mmJSON file of the N, C-alpha and C atoms, coordinates in Angstrom:
{"data_MODEL":{"atom_site":{
"group_PDB":["ATOM","ATOM","ATOM","ATOM","ATOM","ATOM","ATOM","ATOM","ATOM","ATOM","ATOM","ATOM","ATOM","ATOM","ATOM","ATOM","ATOM","ATOM","ATOM","ATOM","ATOM","ATOM","ATOM","ATOM","ATOM","ATOM","ATOM","ATOM","ATOM","ATOM","ATOM","ATOM","ATOM","ATOM","ATOM","ATOM","ATOM","ATOM","ATOM","ATOM","ATOM","ATOM","ATOM","ATOM","ATOM","ATOM","ATOM","ATOM","ATOM","ATOM","ATOM","ATOM","ATOM","ATOM","ATOM","ATOM","ATOM","ATOM","ATOM","ATOM","ATOM","ATOM","ATOM","ATOM","ATOM","ATOM","ATOM","ATOM","ATOM","ATOM","ATOM","ATOM","ATOM","ATOM","ATOM","ATOM","ATOM","ATOM","ATOM","ATOM","ATOM","ATOM","ATOM","ATOM","ATOM","ATOM","ATOM","ATOM","ATOM","ATOM","ATOM","ATOM","ATOM","ATOM","ATOM","ATOM","ATOM","ATOM","ATOM","ATOM","ATOM","ATOM","ATOM","ATOM","ATOM","ATOM","ATOM","ATOM","ATOM","ATOM","ATOM","ATOM","ATOM","ATOM","ATOM","ATOM","ATOM","ATOM","ATOM","ATOM","ATOM","ATOM","ATOM","ATOM","ATOM","ATOM","ATOM","ATOM","ATOM","ATOM","ATOM","ATOM","ATOM","ATOM","ATOM","ATOM","ATOM","ATOM","ATOM","ATOM","ATOM","ATOM","ATOM","ATOM","ATOM","ATOM","ATOM","ATOM","ATOM","ATOM","ATOM","ATOM","ATOM","ATOM","ATOM","ATOM","ATOM","ATOM","ATOM","ATOM","ATOM","ATOM","ATOM","ATOM","ATOM","ATOM","ATOM","ATOM","ATOM","ATOM","ATOM","ATOM","ATOM","ATOM","ATOM","ATOM","ATOM","ATOM","ATOM","ATOM","ATOM","ATOM","ATOM","ATOM","ATOM","ATOM","ATOM","ATOM","ATOM","ATOM","ATOM","ATOM","ATOM","ATOM","ATOM","ATOM","ATOM","ATOM","ATOM","ATOM","ATOM"],
"id":[1,2,3,4,5,6,7,8,9,10,11,12,13,14,15,16,17,18,19,20,21,22,23,24,25,26,27,28,29,30,31,32,33,34,35,36,37,38,39,40,41,42,43,44,45,46,47,48,49,50,51,52,53,54,55,56,57,58,59,60,61,62,63,64,65,66,67,68,69,70,71,72,73,74,75,76,77,78,79,80,81,82,83,84,85,86,87,88,89,90,91,92,93,94,95,96,97,98,99,100,101,102,103,104,105,106,107,108,109,110,111,112,113,114,115,116,117,118,119,120,121,122,123,124,125,126,127,128,129,130,131,132,133,134,135,136,137,138,139,140,141,142,143,144,145,146,147,148,149,150,151,152,153,154,155,156,157,158,159,160,161,162,163,164,165,166,167,168,169,170,171,172,173,174,175,176,177,178,179,180,181,182,183,184,185,186,187,188,189,190,191,192,193,194,195,196,197,198,199,200,201],
"type_symbol":["N","C","C","N","C","C","N","C","C","N","C","C","N","C","C","N","C","C","N","C","C","N","C","C","N","C","C","N","C","C","N","C","C","N","C","C","N","C","C","N","C","C","N","C","C","N","C","C","N","C","C","N","C","C","N","C","C","N","C","C","N","C","C","N","C","C","N","C","C","N","C","C","N","C","C","N","C","C","N","C","C","N","C","C","N","C","C","N","C","C","N","C","C","N","C","C","N","C","C","N","C","C","N","C","C","N","C","C","N","C","C","N","C","C","N","C","C","N","C","C","N","C","C","N","C","C","N","C","C","N","C","C","N","C","C","N","C","C","N","C","C","N","C","C","N","C","C","N","C","C","N","C","C","N","C","C","N","C","C","N","C","C","N","C","C","N","C","C","N","C","C","N","C","C","N","C","C","N","C","C","N","C","C","N","C","C","N","C","C","N","C","C","N","C","C","N","C","C","N","C","C"],
"label_atom_id":["N","CA","C","N","CA","C","N","CA","C","N","CA","C","N","CA","C","N","CA","C","N","CA","C","N","CA","C","N","CA","C","N","CA","C","N","CA","C","N","CA","C","N","CA","C","N","CA","C","N","CA","C","N","CA","C","N","CA","C","N","CA","C","N","CA","C","N","CA","C","N","CA","C","N","CA","C","N","CA","C","N","CA","C","N","CA","C","N","CA","C","N","CA","C","N","CA","C","N","CA","C","N","CA","C","N","CA","C","N","CA","C","N","CA","C","N","CA","C","N","CA","C","N","CA","C","N","CA","C","N","CA","C","N","CA","C","N","CA","C","N","CA","C","N","CA","C","N","CA","C","N","CA","C","N","CA","C","N","CA","C","N","CA","C","N","CA","C","N","CA","C","N","CA","C","N","CA","C","N","CA","C","N","CA","C","N","CA","C","N","CA","C","N","CA","C","N","CA","C","N","CA","C","N","CA","C","N","CA","C","N","CA","C","N","CA","C","N","CA","C","N","CA","C","N","CA","C","N","CA","C","N","CA","C"],
"label_alt_id":[null,null,null,null,null,null,null,null,null,null,null,null,null,null,null,null,null,null,null,null,null,null,null,null,null,null,null,null,null,null,null,null,null,null,null,null,null,null,null,null,null,null,null,null,null,null,null,null,null,null,null,null,null,null,null,null,null,null,null,null,null,null,null,null,null,null,null,null,null,null,null,null,null,null,null,null,null,null,null,null,null,null,null,null,null,null,null,null,null,null,null,null,null,null,null,null,null,null,null,null,null,null,null,null,null,null,null,null,null,null,null,null,null,null,null,null,null,null,null,null,null,null,null,null,null,null,null,null,null,null,null,null,null,null,null,null,null,null,null,null,null,null,null,null,null,null,null,null,null,null,null,null,null,null,null,null,null,null,null,null,null,null,null,null,null,null,null,null,null,null,null,null,null,null,null,null,null,null,null,null,null,null,null,null,null,null,null,null,null,null,null,null,null,null,null,null,null,null,null,null,null],
"label_comp_id":["UNK","UNK","UNK","UNK","UNK","UNK","UNK","UNK","UNK","UNK","UNK","UNK","UNK","UNK","UNK","UNK","UNK","UNK","UNK","UNK","UNK","UNK","UNK","UNK","UNK","UNK","UNK","UNK","UNK","UNK","UNK","UNK","UNK","UNK","UNK","UNK","UNK","UNK","UNK","UNK","UNK","UNK","UNK","UNK","UNK","UNK","UNK","UNK","UNK","UNK","UNK","UNK","UNK","UNK","UNK","UNK","UNK","UNK","UNK","UNK","UNK","UNK","UNK","UNK","UNK","UNK","UNK","UNK","UNK","UNK","UNK","UNK","UNK","UNK","UNK","UNK","UNK","UNK","UNK","UNK","UNK","UNK","UNK","UNK","UNK","UNK","UNK","UNK","UNK","UNK","UNK","UNK","UNK","UNK","UNK","UNK","UNK","UNK","UNK","UNK","UNK","UNK","UNK","UNK","UNK","UNK","UNK","UNK","UNK","UNK","UNK","UNK","UNK","UNK","UNK","UNK","UNK","UNK","UNK","UNK","UNK","UNK","UNK","UNK","UNK","UNK","UNK","UNK","UNK","UNK","UNK","UNK","UNK","UNK","UNK","UNK","UNK","UNK","UNK","UNK","UNK","UNK","UNK","UNK","UNK","UNK","UNK","UNK","UNK","UNK","UNK","UNK","UNK","UNK","UNK","UNK","UNK","UNK","UNK","UNK","UNK","UNK","UNK","UNK","UNK","UNK","UNK","UNK","UNK","UNK","UNK","UNK","UNK","UNK","UNK","UNK","UNK","UNK","UNK","UNK","UNK","UNK","UNK","UNK","UNK","UNK","UNK","UNK","UNK","UNK","UNK","UNK","UNK","UNK","UNK","UNK","UNK","UNK","UNK","UNK","UNK"],
"label_asym_id":["A","A","A","A","A","A","A","A","A","A","A","A","A","A","A","A","A","A","A","A","A","A","A","A","A","A","A","A","A","A","A","A","A","A","A","A","A","A","A","A","A","A","A","A","A","A","A","A","A","A","A","A","A","A","A","A","A","A","A","A","A","A","A","A","A","A","A","A","A","A","A","A","A","A","A","A","A","A","A","A","A","A","A","A","A","A","A","A","A","A","A","A","A","A","A","A","A","A","A","A","A","A","A","A","A","A","A","A","A","A","A","A","A","A","A","A","A","A","A","A","A","A","A","A","A","A","A","A","A","A","A","A","A","A","A","A","A","A","A","A","A","A","A","A","A","A","A","A","A","A","A","A","A","A","A","A","A","A","A","A","A","A","A","A","A","A","A","A","A","A","A","A","A","A","A","A","A","A","A","A","A","A","A","A","A","A","A","A","A","A","A","A","A","A","A","A","A","A","A","A","A"],
"label_entity_id":["1","1","1","1","1","1","1","1","1","1","1","1","1","1","1","1","1","1","1","1","1","1","1","1","1","1","1","1","1","1","1","1","1","1","1","1","1","1","1","1","1","1","1","1","1","1","1","1","1","1","1","1","1","1","1","1","1","1","1","1","1","1","1","1","1","1","1","1","1","1","1","1","1","1","1","1","1","1","1","1","1","1","1","1","1","1","1","1","1","1","1","1","1","1","1","1","1","1","1","1","1","1","1","1","1","1","1","1","1","1","1","1","1","1","1","1","1","1","1","1","1","1","1","1","1","1","1","1","1","1","1","1","1","1","1","1","1","1","1","1","1","1","1","1","1","1","1","1","1","1","1","1","1","1","1","1","1","1","1","1","1","1","1","1","1","1","1","1","1","1","1","1","1","1","1","1","1","1","1","1","1","1","1","1","1","1","1","1","1","1","1","1","1","1","1","1","1","1","1","1","1"],
"label_seq_id":[1,1,1,2,2,2,3,3,3,4,4,4,5,5,5,6,6,6,7,7,7,8,8,8,9,9,9,10,10,10,11,11,11,12,12,12,13,13,13,14,14,14,15,15,15,16,16,16,17,17,17,18,18,18,19,19,19,20,20,20,21,21,21,22,22,22,23,23,23,24,24,24,25,25,25,26,26,26,27,27,27,28,28,28,29,29,29,30,30,30,31,31,31,32,32,32,33,33,33,34,34,34,35,35,35,36,36,36,37,37,37,38,38,38,39,39,39,40,40,40,41,41,41,42,42,42,43,43,43,44,44,44,45,45,45,46,46,46,47,47,47,48,48,48,49,49,49,50,50,50,51,51,51,52,52,52,53,53,53,54,54,54,55,55,55,56,56,56,57,57,57,58,58,58,59,59,59,60,60,60,61,61,61,62,62,62,63,63,63,64,64,64,65,65,65,66,66,66,67,67,67],
"pdbx_PDB_ins_code":[null,null,null,null,null,null,null,null,null,null,null,null,null,null,null,null,null,null,null,null,null,null,null,null,null,null,null,null,null,null,null,null,null,null,null,null,null,null,null,null,null,null,null,null,null,null,null,null,null,null,null,null,null,null,null,null,null,null,null,null,null,null,null,null,null,null,null,null,null,null,null,null,null,null,null,null,null,null,null,null,null,null,null,null,null,null,null,null,null,null,null,null,null,null,null,null,null,null,null,null,null,null,null,null,null,null,null,null,null,null,null,null,null,null,null,null,null,null,null,null,null,null,null,null,null,null,null,null,null,null,null,null,null,null,null,null,null,null,null,null,null,null,null,null,null,null,null,null,null,null,null,null,null,null,null,null,null,null,null,null,null,null,null,null,null,null,null,null,null,null,null,null,null,null,null,null,null,null,null,null,null,null,null,null,null,null,null,null,null,null,null,null,null,null,null,null,null,null,null,null,null],
"Cartn_x":[12.692,11.65,11.17,11.133,10.7,9.236,8.738,7.32,6.927,7.81,7.494,7.358,8.26,8.179,6.883,6.355,5.104,3.88,4.088,2.96,2.324,3.017,2.49,2.71,1.851,2.02,3.092,3.999,5.104,5.086,5.231,5.308,6.729,7.343,8.686,8.55,9.213,9.114,10.305,10.074,11.141,11.126,12.171,12.26,11.051,10.64,9.559,8.162,8.044,6.724,6.556,5.314,5.096,5.338,5.714,5.976,4.723,4.93,3.8,3.067,1.763,0.972,0.959,1.035,0.966,1.85,2.359,3.159,2.31,1.042,0.142,-0.045,0.244,0.137,1.336,2.41,3.621,3.382,3.857,3.602,4.153,5.193,5.779,5.014,4.114,3.371,2.448,2.595,1.713,2.142,3.351,3.739,3.908,4.13,4.254,3.073,1.992,0.851,0.284,0.42,-0.154,0.816,2.019,2.999,2.721,2.469,2.157,3.362,4.578,5.768,6.097,5.432,5.689,4.629,3.708,2.651,3.239,4.211,4.907,6.3,6.444,7.676,8.861,8.68,9.782,10.292,9.392,9.792,10.509,10.047,10.689,12.123,12.315,13.654,14.564,14.056,14.863,15.282,14.37,14.65,15.744,15.656,16.658,18.01,18.011,19.273,19.918,19.176,19.668,21.01,21.187,22.479,23.637,23.39,24.438,24.865,23.909,24.189,24.285,24.075,24.109,25.486,26.547,27.903,28.202,27.66,27.893,27.272,26.179,25.51,26.356,27.297,28.154,29.352,29.659,30.798,30.505,31.526,31.307,31.005,30.274,29.979,31.228,31.363,32.548,32.763,31.677,31.796,32.374,32.178,32.71,34.198,34.69,36.089,37.025,36.538,37.405,37.782,37.137,37.437,38.728],
"Cartn_y":[40.398,40.009,38.607,37.715,36.347,36.131,34.929,34.613,34.744,34.36,34.453,35.921,36.749,38.183,38.804,38.262,38.768,38.167,37.251,36.654,35.478,34.939,33.791,32.503,31.519,30.193,29.441,28.807,28.077,26.651,25.677,24.272,23.784,23.267,22.716,21.262,20.876,19.523,18.682,17.411,16.447,15.434,15.464,14.594,14.759,15.989,16.3,16.076,15.682,15.436,16.285,16.7,17.43,16.497,17.055,16.206,15.476,14.36,13.616,14.52,14.464,15.305,14.753,13.447,12.812,11.572,11.231,10.01,8.802,8.848,7.735,7.536,8.575,8.463,7.751,7.61,6.981,5.488,4.914,3.5,2.537,2.933,2.037,2.057,3.003,3.113,1.913,1.246,0.135,-1.209,-1.32,-2.599,-3.703,-3.32,-4.337,-4.286,-3.683,-3.504,-4.824,-5.887,-7.169,-8.026,-7.531,-8.294,-8.132,-9.236,-9.193,-8.776,-9.111,-8.745,-7.257,-6.529,-5.102,-4.223,-4.813,-4.016,-3.028,-3.479,-2.603,-2.347,-1.234,-0.951,-0.81,-0.147,0.045,-1.303,-2.214,-3.546,-4.309,-4.173,-4.851,-4.358,-3.036,-2.472,-2.915,-2.904,-3.398,-4.84,-5.632,-7.058,-7.257,-6.527,-6.74,-6.128,-5.137,-4.528,-5.286,-6.118,-6.806,-7.506,-8.317,-8.989,-8.005,-6.89,-5.903,-5.177,-4.878,-4.041,-4.803,-6.084,-6.831,-6.78,-6.806,-6.734,-5.342,-4.31,-2.948,-2.725,-3.403,-3.226,-3.748,-4.601,-5.168,-4.272,-3.301,-2.42,-1.375,-0.927,0.113,1.45,2.294,3.634,4.504,5.556,6.424,6.987,7.309,7.841,6.804,5.542,4.461,4.231,4.632,4.423,5.402,6.57,7.601,7.325,6.411,6.098,5.368],
"Cartn_z":[-34.151,-33.212,-33.59,-32.609,-32.907,-32.527,-32.8,-32.586,-31.122,-30.229,-28.793,-28.386,-28.875,-28.575,-29.103,-30.187,-30.763,-30.092,-29.098,-28.387,-29.104,-30.079,-30.827,-30.051,-30.283,-29.683,-30.452,-29.712,-30.319,-29.792,-30.672,-30.278,-30.519,-29.477,-29.596,-29.998,-31.076,-31.594,-31.158,-30.998,-30.708,-31.836,-32.641,-33.816,-34.734,-34.883,-35.802,-35.263,-33.997,-33.408,-32.158,-31.854,-30.607,-29.413,-28.267,-27.1,-26.637,-25.923,-25.36,-24.371,-24.381,-23.483,-22.061,-21.925,-20.617,-20.629,-19.475,-19.364,-19.743,-19.415,-19.729,-21.222,-22.009,-23.469,-24.081,-23.312,-23.831,-24.036,-25.145,-25.434,-24.378,-23.643,-22.647,-21.319,-21.153,-19.892,-19.71,-18.583,-18.256,-18.801,-19.359,-19.964,-18.929,-17.656,-16.611,-15.64,-16.036,-15.145,-14.642,-15.41,-15.003,-14.188,-13.918,-13.129,-11.644,-10.967,-9.537,-8.706,-9.155,-8.387,-8.483,-9.349,-9.517,-8.855,-8.134,-7.495,-6.491,-5.684,-4.743,-5.329,-6.033,-6.756,-5.804,-4.674,-3.725,-3.214,-2.896,-2.431,-3.537,-4.756,-5.887,-6.076,-6.013,-6.185,-5.048,-3.807,-2.675,-2.9,-3.399,-3.617,-4.67,-5.78,-6.83,-6.47,-5.564,-5.139,-3.984,-3.309,-2.114,-2.327,-3.35,-3.506,-3.677,-4.323,-4.569,-3.303,-2.442,-1.288,0.028,0.028,1.283,1.933,1.14,1.701,2.269,1.647,2.136,3.504,3.785,5.064,6.218,5.931,6.969,7.288,6.423,6.616,7.681,8.426,9.429,8.767,9.458,8.96,9.083,8.276,8.368,9.782,10.471,11.839,12.783,12.517,13.371,13.104,11.944,11.589,12.284,12.665,13.237,14.686,15.334,16.75,16.918],
"occupancy":[1.0,1.0,1.0,1.0,1.0,1.0,1.0,1.0,1.0,1.0,1.0,1.0,1.0,1.0,1.0,1.0,1.0,1.0,1.0,1.0,1.0,1.0,1.0,1.0,1.0,1.0,1.0,1.0,1.0,1.0,1.0,1.0,1.0,1.0,1.0,1.0,1.0,1.0,1.0,1.0,1.0,1.0,1.0,1.0,1.0,1.0,1.0,1.0,1.0,1.0,1.0,1.0,1.0,1.0,1.0,1.0,1.0,1.0,1.0,1.0,1.0,1.0,1.0,1.0,1.0,1.0,1.0,1.0,1.0,1.0,1.0,1.0,1.0,1.0,1.0,1.0,1.0,1.0,1.0,1.0,1.0,1.0,1.0,1.0,1.0,1.0,1.0,1.0,1.0,1.0,1.0,1.0,1.0,1.0,1.0,1.0,1.0,1.0,1.0,1.0,1.0,1.0,1.0,1.0,1.0,1.0,1.0,1.0,1.0,1.0,1.0,1.0,1.0,1.0,1.0,1.0,1.0,1.0,1.0,1.0,1.0,1.0,1.0,1.0,1.0,1.0,1.0,1.0,1.0,1.0,1.0,1.0,1.0,1.0,1.0,1.0,1.0,1.0,1.0,1.0,1.0,1.0,1.0,1.0,1.0,1.0,1.0,1.0,1.0,1.0,1.0,1.0,1.0,1.0,1.0,1.0,1.0,1.0,1.0,1.0,1.0,1.0,1.0,1.0,1.0,1.0,1.0,1.0,1.0,1.0,1.0,1.0,1.0,1.0,1.0,1.0,1.0,1.0,1.0,1.0,1.0,1.0,1.0,1.0,1.0,1.0,1.0,1.0,1.0,1.0,1.0,1.0,1.0,1.0,1.0,1.0,1.0,1.0,1.0,1.0,1.0],
"B_iso_or_equiv":[0.0,0.0,0.0,0.0,0.0,0.0,0.0,0.0,0.0,0.0,0.0,0.0,0.0,0.0,0.0,0.0,0.0,0.0,0.0,0.0,0.0,0.0,0.0,0.0,0.0,0.0,0.0,0.0,0.0,0.0,0.0,0.0,0.0,0.0,0.0,0.0,0.0,0.0,0.0,0.0,0.0,0.0,0.0,0.0,0.0,0.0,0.0,0.0,0.0,0.0,0.0,0.0,0.0,0.0,0.0,0.0,0.0,0.0,0.0,0.0,0.0,0.0,0.0,0.0,0.0,0.0,0.0,0.0,0.0,0.0,0.0,0.0,0.0,0.0,0.0,0.0,0.0,0.0,0.0,0.0,0.0,0.0,0.0,0.0,0.0,0.0,0.0,0.0,0.0,0.0,0.0,0.0,0.0,0.0,0.0,0.0,0.0,0.0,0.0,0.0,0.0,0.0,0.0,0.0,0.0,0.0,0.0,0.0,0.0,0.0,0.0,0.0,0.0,0.0,0.0,0.0,0.0,0.0,0.0,0.0,0.0,0.0,0.0,0.0,0.0,0.0,0.0,0.0,0.0,0.0,0.0,0.0,0.0,0.0,0.0,0.0,0.0,0.0,0.0,0.0,0.0,0.0,0.0,0.0,0.0,0.0,0.0,0.0,0.0,0.0,0.0,0.0,0.0,0.0,0.0,0.0,0.0,0.0,0.0,0.0,0.0,0.0,0.0,0.0,0.0,0.0,0.0,0.0,0.0,0.0,0.0,0.0,0.0,0.0,0.0,0.0,0.0,0.0,0.0,0.0,0.0,0.0,0.0,0.0,0.0,0.0,0.0,0.0,0.0,0.0,0.0,0.0,0.0,0.0,0.0,0.0,0.0,0.0,0.0,0.0,0.0],
"pdbx_formal_charge":[null,null,null,null,null,null,null,null,null,null,null,null,null,null,null,null,null,null,null,null,null,null,null,null,null,null,null,null,null,null,null,null,null,null,null,null,null,null,null,null,null,null,null,null,null,null,null,null,null,null,null,null,null,null,null,null,null,null,null,null,null,null,null,null,null,null,null,null,null,null,null,null,null,null,null,null,null,null,null,null,null,null,null,null,null,null,null,null,null,null,null,null,null,null,null,null,null,null,null,null,null,null,null,null,null,null,null,null,null,null,null,null,null,null,null,null,null,null,null,null,null,null,null,null,null,null,null,null,null,null,null,null,null,null,null,null,null,null,null,null,null,null,null,null,null,null,null,null,null,null,null,null,null,null,null,null,null,null,null,null,null,null,null,null,null,null,null,null,null,null,null,null,null,null,null,null,null,null,null,null,null,null,null,null,null,null,null,null,null,null,null,null,null,null,null,null,null,null,null,null,null],
"auth_seq_id":[1,1,1,2,2,2,3,3,3,4,4,4,5,5,5,6,6,6,7,7,7,8,8,8,9,9,9,10,10,10,11,11,11,12,12,12,13,13,13,14,14,14,15,15,15,16,16,16,17,17,17,18,18,18,19,19,19,20,20,20,21,21,21,22,22,22,23,23,23,24,24,24,25,25,25,26,26,26,27,27,27,28,28,28,29,29,29,30,30,30,31,31,31,32,32,32,33,33,33,34,34,34,35,35,35,36,36,36,37,37,37,38,38,38,39,39,39,40,40,40,41,41,41,42,42,42,43,43,43,44,44,44,45,45,45,46,46,46,47,47,47,48,48,48,49,49,49,50,50,50,51,51,51,52,52,52,53,53,53,54,54,54,55,55,55,56,56,56,57,57,57,58,58,58,59,59,59,60,60,60,61,61,61,62,62,62,63,63,63,64,64,64,65,65,65,66,66,66,67,67,67],
"auth_comp_id":["UNK","UNK","UNK","UNK","UNK","UNK","UNK","UNK","UNK","UNK","UNK","UNK","UNK","UNK","UNK","UNK","UNK","UNK","UNK","UNK","UNK","UNK","UNK","UNK","UNK","UNK","UNK","UNK","UNK","UNK","UNK","UNK","UNK","UNK","UNK","UNK","UNK","UNK","UNK","UNK","UNK","UNK","UNK","UNK","UNK","UNK","UNK","UNK","UNK","UNK","UNK","UNK","UNK","UNK","UNK","UNK","UNK","UNK","UNK","UNK","UNK","UNK","UNK","UNK","UNK","UNK","UNK","UNK","UNK","UNK","UNK","UNK","UNK","UNK","UNK","UNK","UNK","UNK","UNK","UNK","UNK","UNK","UNK","UNK","UNK","UNK","UNK","UNK","UNK","UNK","UNK","UNK","UNK","UNK","UNK","UNK","UNK","UNK","UNK","UNK","UNK","UNK","UNK","UNK","UNK","UNK","UNK","UNK","UNK","UNK","UNK","UNK","UNK","UNK","UNK","UNK","UNK","UNK","UNK","UNK","UNK","UNK","UNK","UNK","UNK","UNK","UNK","UNK","UNK","UNK","UNK","UNK","UNK","UNK","UNK","UNK","UNK","UNK","UNK","UNK","UNK","UNK","UNK","UNK","UNK","UNK","UNK","UNK","UNK","UNK","UNK","UNK","UNK","UNK","UNK","UNK","UNK","UNK","UNK","UNK","UNK","UNK","UNK","UNK","UNK","UNK","UNK","UNK","UNK","UNK","UNK","UNK","UNK","UNK","UNK","UNK","UNK","UNK","UNK","UNK","UNK","UNK","UNK","UNK","UNK","UNK","UNK","UNK","UNK","UNK","UNK","UNK","UNK","UNK","UNK","UNK","UNK","UNK","UNK","UNK","UNK"],
"auth_asym_id":["A","A","A","A","A","A","A","A","A","A","A","A","A","A","A","A","A","A","A","A","A","A","A","A","A","A","A","A","A","A","A","A","A","A","A","A","A","A","A","A","A","A","A","A","A","A","A","A","A","A","A","A","A","A","A","A","A","A","A","A","A","A","A","A","A","A","A","A","A","A","A","A","A","A","A","A","A","A","A","A","A","A","A","A","A","A","A","A","A","A","A","A","A","A","A","A","A","A","A","A","A","A","A","A","A","A","A","A","A","A","A","A","A","A","A","A","A","A","A","A","A","A","A","A","A","A","A","A","A","A","A","A","A","A","A","A","A","A","A","A","A","A","A","A","A","A","A","A","A","A","A","A","A","A","A","A","A","A","A","A","A","A","A","A","A","A","A","A","A","A","A","A","A","A","A","A","A","A","A","A","A","A","A","A","A","A","A","A","A","A","A","A","A","A","A","A","A","A","A","A","A"],
"auth_atom_id":["N","CA","C","N","CA","C","N","CA","C","N","CA","C","N","CA","C","N","CA","C","N","CA","C","N","CA","C","N","CA","C","N","CA","C","N","CA","C","N","CA","C","N","CA","C","N","CA","C","N","CA","C","N","CA","C","N","CA","C","N","CA","C","N","CA","C","N","CA","C","N","CA","C","N","CA","C","N","CA","C","N","CA","C","N","CA","C","N","CA","C","N","CA","C","N","CA","C","N","CA","C","N","CA","C","N","CA","C","N","CA","C","N","CA","C","N","CA","C","N","CA","C","N","CA","C","N","CA","C","N","CA","C","N","CA","C","N","CA","C","N","CA","C","N","CA","C","N","CA","C","N","CA","C","N","CA","C","N","CA","C","N","CA","C","N","CA","C","N","CA","C","N","CA","C","N","CA","C","N","CA","C","N","CA","C","N","CA","C","N","CA","C","N","CA","C","N","CA","C","N","CA","C","N","CA","C","N","CA","C","N","CA","C","N","CA","C","N","CA","C","N","CA","C","N","CA","C","N","CA","C","N","CA","C"],
"pdbx_PDB_model_num":[1,1,1,1,1,1,1,1,1,1,1,1,1,1,1,1,1,1,1,1,1,1,1,1,1,1,1,1,1,1,1,1,1,1,1,1,1,1,1,1,1,1,1,1,1,1,1,1,1,1,1,1,1,1,1,1,1,1,1,1,1,1,1,1,1,1,1,1,1,1,1,1,1,1,1,1,1,1,1,1,1,1,1,1,1,1,1,1,1,1,1,1,1,1,1,1,1,1,1,1,1,1,1,1,1,1,1,1,1,1,1,1,1,1,1,1,1,1,1,1,1,1,1,1,1,1,1,1,1,1,1,1,1,1,1,1,1,1,1,1,1,1,1,1,1,1,1,1,1,1,1,1,1,1,1,1,1,1,1,1,1,1,1,1,1,1,1,1,1,1,1,1,1,1,1,1,1,1,1,1,1,1,1,1,1,1,1,1,1,1,1,1,1,1,1,1,1,1,1,1,1]
}}}
């Protein structure tokens, strides 16, 4: 019979430490908070992906190829 079966509280450790309680507690949270270009994350991602996907937008859709 293990601790869980006995109703005991169990803490799962990651590299010897308990997991972060909140994303906001993580040291990397907010490192770009002062960047004006990151205020609208979706727009920022579209902007950085634009060069990669601009050529794909010119290709016909699969449904257009079957005609």
